[in-house]
C-alpha positions in Angstrom: 86.2 56.0 -32.3 86.7 53.5 -29.2 89.0 51.0 -28.0 90.0 48.2 -25.6 89.8 49.4 -21.9 93.6 50.1 -20.9 94.8 48.2 -17.7 95.0 50.4 -14.5 92.0 52.4 -15.6 89.2 52.7 -12.8 85.5 52.3 -12.9 83.5 55.3 -13.8 82.5 57.2 -10.8 79.7 56.5 -8.9 79.5 52.9 -10.5 80.2 50.1 -8.2 82.1 46.9 -9.0 81.1 46.3 -12.3 84.4 44.9 -13.6 82.5 42.1 -15.7 81.1 44.7 -17.9 82.9 45.7 -20.7 84.3 49.5 -20.2 84.9 51.1 -23.4 87.0 54.5 -22.8 87.2 57.4 -25.2 89.6 57.2 -27.9 89.6 60.1 -30.2 90.4 59.8 -34.1 93.8 60.3 -35.6 94.3 64.0 -36.4 91.3 65.1 -34.0 91.4 66.9 -30.8 91.0 64.8 -28.0 87.8 64.9 -25.7 84.8 65.2 -28.3 83.9 63.7 -31.4 80.7 64.7 -33.7 79.1 62.3 -36.4 76.3 61.5 -38.0 74.6 58.0 -37.6 75.9 56.8 -41.1 79.3 57.5 -40.3 78.8 55.3 -37.0 77.5 52.5 -39.3 80.5 53.1 -41.5 83.4 53.0 -38.5 81.7 50.9 -35.8 81.6 47.2 -35.2 77.8 46.4 -35.4 78.0 43.6 -33.2 80.1 45.5 -30.3 77.5 48.3 -30.4 74.4 45.8 -29.9 76.4 44.0 -27.1 75.8 45.7 -23.4 79.0 47.8 -22.7 79.7 50.6 -20.4 81.5 53.8 -22.1 83.3 56.2 -20.1 82.4 59.2 -21.9 78.9 61.0 -22.6 76.7 60.0 -25.6 74.2 62.8 -26.6 72.2 61.5 -29.8 69.4 62.8 -31.8 67.4 61.3 -34.5 66.3 63.2 -37.6 64.6 60.4 -39.2 63.4 57.0 -38.7 63.6 55.1 -35.6 66.0 53.8 -33.1 66.4 51.4 -30.3 68.7 52.3 -27.5 68.7 50.6 -24.4 70.3 52.6 -21.2 70.5 50.6 -17.8 68.4 47.9 -19.3 65.6 50.4 -20.2 64.9 50.3 -23.8 64.1 53.7 -25.9 62.6 53.8 -28.9 64.1 57.3 -30.3 61.9 59.1 -33.1 62.9 62.4 -34.9 62.6 65.2 -32.3 64.0 62.9 -29.6 67.3 63.4 -27.6 68.8 60.6 -25.9 71.7 61.6 -23.1 73.6 58.9 -21.5 76.3 59.3 -19.2 79.6 57.7 -18.3 79.0 54.1 -16.8 75.6 53.7 -17.8 75.1 50.2 -19.2 73.9 50.7 -22.9 73.7 49.2 -26.2 72.4 50.5 -29.9 69.7 48.5 -31.8 69.6 48.1 -35.5 71.3 51.4 -36.7 70.2 50.8 -40.4 66.8 52.3 -39.8 67.5 55.6 -38.4 69.6 58.7 -39.4 70.9 61.1 -36.9 73.6 62.7 -35.2 75.9 61.6 -32.2 78.1 63.4 -30.1 80.6 62.0 -27.9 82.4 63.8 -25.5 84.5 63.1 -21.9 83.2 65.2 -18.9 86.7 66.6 -18.3 86.4 68.1 -21.9 83.9 70.7 -20.5 85.2 73.4 -18.0 84.2 72.8 -14.4 81.5 75.4 -14.3 79.8 74.4 -17.4 79.8 70.5 -16.0 78.7 71.8 -12.5 76.0 73.9 -14.3 74.6 71.1 -16.4 74.9 68.5 -13.9 76.7 66.2 -16.3 77.1 63.4 -14.0 73.4 63.0 -12.9 73.0 59.2 -13.9 69.3 59.7 -12.5 68.0 62.2 -15.1 65.8 61.3 -17.8 67.8 59.7 -20.5 65.2 60.6 -23.4 63.4 64.1 -24.1 61.3 65.3 -27.0 62.0 68.6 -28.2 59.7 70.5 -30.3 58.9 74.0 -31.4 61.6 76.8 -30.3 63.7 74.3 -28.1 64.0 71.7 -30.7 65.2 74.6 -33.2 67.6 76.1 -30.6 69.2 72.6 -29.8 69.5 71.8 -33.8 71.2 74.8 -34.3 73.5 74.3 -31.5 74.3 70.9 -32.9 74.7 72.0 -36.3 77.2 74.9 -35.2 79.6 72.0 -33.1 79.4 69.5 -36.2 80.7 72.5 -38.6 83.3 73.2 -36.4 84.2 69.6 -35.6 85.0 69.1 -39.2 86.7 72.4 -39.8 90.5 71.5 -38.7 92.6 74.0 -41.0 90.5 77.4 -40.1 92.1 78.0 -36.7 95.0 77.2 -34.6 94.5 73.8 -33.0 94.4 75.3 -29.3 91.8 77.8 -30.6 89.9 75.1 -32.6 89.6 73.3 -29.5 88.6 76.4 -27.3 86.0 76.7 -29.7 84.6 73.3 -29.5 85.0 73.3 -25.7 82.3 76.7 -25.8 80.2 75.4 -28.7 79.7 71.9 -26.6 79.1 74.2 -23.5 76.2 75.5 -25.3 74.6 72.3 -26.3 75.0 70.7 -23.3 73.4 73.4 -21.2 70.5 73.4 -23.7 70.1 69.8 -23.1 70.3 70.2 -19.2 67.6 72.9 -19.5 65.6 72.4 -22.8 62.4 73.7 -21.2 63.8 76.7 -19.5 64.7 77.6 -15.8 62.3 75.2 -14.2 63.3 72.2 -16.2 66.2 71.2 -13.8 65.2 72.8 -10.6 62.7 70.9 -8.6 59.5 72.9 -9.8 61.4 75.9 -8.7 61.9 74.7 -5.3 65.6 75.5 -4.5 65.6 74.1 -0.8 63.8 70.8 -2.0 66.3 70.5 -4.9 69.2 70.8 -2.6 68.0 68.6 -0.2 67.4 66.1 -3.3 70.6 66.3 -4.7 72.5 65.8 -1.2 70.2 62.7 -0.4 71.0 61.4 -4.3 74.8 61.3 -3.8 74.3 59.6 -0.5 72.1 57.0 -2.0 74.8 56.4 -4.6 77.7 56.4 -2.1 76.2 54.1 0.3 73.1 52.1 -1.2 74.9 48.9 -0.6 75.2 49.6 3.1 71.6 51.0 4.0 68.4 50.7 2.3 66.8 52.6 5.5 65.5 56.1 4.7 66.0 57.1 8.6 69.6 56.3 8.0 70.2 58.8 5.1 68.0 61.4 7.1 70.2 61.2 10.0 73.3 61.2 8.1 72.1 64.2 6.2 70.5 65.9 9.2 66.8 66.2 8.0 63.6 64.2 9.1 62.6 61.0 6.9 59.6 62.7 5.8 61.7 66.0 4.3 63.8 63.6 2.2 60.4 61.9 0.8 59.1 65.2 -0.2 62.0 66.4 -1.7 62.5 63.3 -3.5 59.0 63.4 -4.5 59.3 66.6 -5.9 62.6 65.9 -7.9 62.2 62.5 -9.0 58.7 61.7 -8.8 58.8 58.8 -6.1 59.4 58.8 -2.5 62.7 58.2 -0.8 62.4 54.7 -0.2 61.5 53.8 -3.8 64.4 55.9 -4.9 66.7 53.6 -3.0 65.3 50.3 -3.7 65.3 51.3 -7.5 69.2 52.0 -7.1 69.7 48.8 -5.6 67.7 46.8 -8.4 69.5 48.5 -10.8 72.8 47.5 -9.2 71.6 44.0 -9.0 70.3 43.8 -12.8 74.0 45.0 -13.7 75.7 42.3 -11.5 73.1 39.6 -12.7 73.4 41.0 -16.3 77.1 40.7 -16.9 78.8 38.6 -14.1 78.9 35.0 -12.9 78.5 35.9 -9.2 76.0 33.6 -7.6 72.9 35.1 -5.6 74.9 34.6 -2.2 77.7 36.9 -3.5 75.3 39.3 -5.1 73.7 39.6 -1.7 76.6 39.9 0.2 77.6 42.8 -2.4 74.5 44.5 -1.7 74.2 44.4 2.0 71.6 41.6 2.1 71.7 38.9 5.0 71.6 36.1 2.8 70.5 35.0 -0.7 66.8 34.3 0.3 66.5 37.9 1.5 67.9 39.1 -1.8 65.7 37.0 -4.0 62.5 37.9 -2.1 63.6 41.6 -2.4 64.2 41.5 -6.0 61.2 39.4 -7.0 59.4 41.6 -5.0 60.7 45.0 -6.8 61.7 43.7 -10.4 58.5 41.1 -11.0 61.2 38.4 -11.8 63.4 36.1 -9.8 67.2 37.1 -10.3 68.0 33.6 -12.4 65.0 34.2 -14.4 66.4 38.0 -15.2 69.8 36.8 -15.8 68.5 33.8 -18.1 66.2 36.7 -20.0 69.0 39.2 -20.5 71.4 36.7 -21.7 69.0 34.6 -23.9 67.9 37.5 -26.6 69.5 40.8 -27.5 68.2 43.7 -26.0 67.0 41.9 -22.7 63.7 42.2 -24.3 62.0 39.6 -22.1 63.3 40.7 -18.7 62.3 44.4 -19.6 59.0 43.4 -20.4 58.5 41.8 -17.0 60.2 44.8 -14.8 58.6 47.6 -16.9 58.8 50.7 -14.9 61.8 49.5 -12.7 64.8 52.2 -13.4 62.8 53.8 -15.8 63.9 57.5 -16.8 60.6 59.1 -17.1 59.9 61.7 -14.1 63.7 61.3 -13.2 63.4 57.9 -11.8 66.5 56.3 -10.5 69.1 54.8 -13.0 68.6 57.5 -15.6 66.5 54.9 -18.1 68.2 55.3 -18.0 70.9 59.4 -17.5 
């Protein structure tokens, strides 16, 4: 399913300077089409290294996972989720994640590379939106539609001899497109459209992309407003509608998430991290991190490295980078 990172492969788009975190590229099983894989959690348990899955890592491909029975812990960008039947988790390339104990749940998992989908589907589903909620709970008709889409994709993935290979790949591509679009809009048209306010949605998307690009250069809403040609209040209003927080909170959460990544999986000093994230010095960075995360950088690093799942740090930093309501970091995404 996976292999070690190859030399020369760059980091995932939008994820800055995370070389210390193990990166896992997609690797198709022998005799299977490249770019997509469908399996049960039982198959994952039989094939994968449990210790590797339990260690924070950064896959270069999407995980779309649903639980059919039991409970499963899964962490995305330092936010731990307890997945129950009916829950769907979507983690994006570049997000830091790890599995909990796989023995307590049964379910199904789809792994796919962004490039396997056609560009129009990728754009419509916003598949690289790391800021979207990592977990959704589906019921009723929405749950039935998702389950049916996954069932058809899983069946087709296992049928290697029924069609010419190139046709088989195209069928998989189209079936995956149905599943991904359903996952992106489980509750209907308004689900991904900022309450139907198209203008606010477009403003938010521009701001989101600018923050992803420049959060280490500026934490000032005024700077983003000037660069994008909006009033600061317009950015805050659009971000509140789409993400549930104001523009300043949105920026700060992104900075905190990056700081957590660098603290957890690297050996940089506070001074080096401060410089990487655009702070004047380590003191200013430490004050910012403690105010926003409720814990000092060193204490966070100790908590993360001292126990599987970074439970201590997550309890202290509850809500920072959370997925709910479209919060920064997607959960994690």
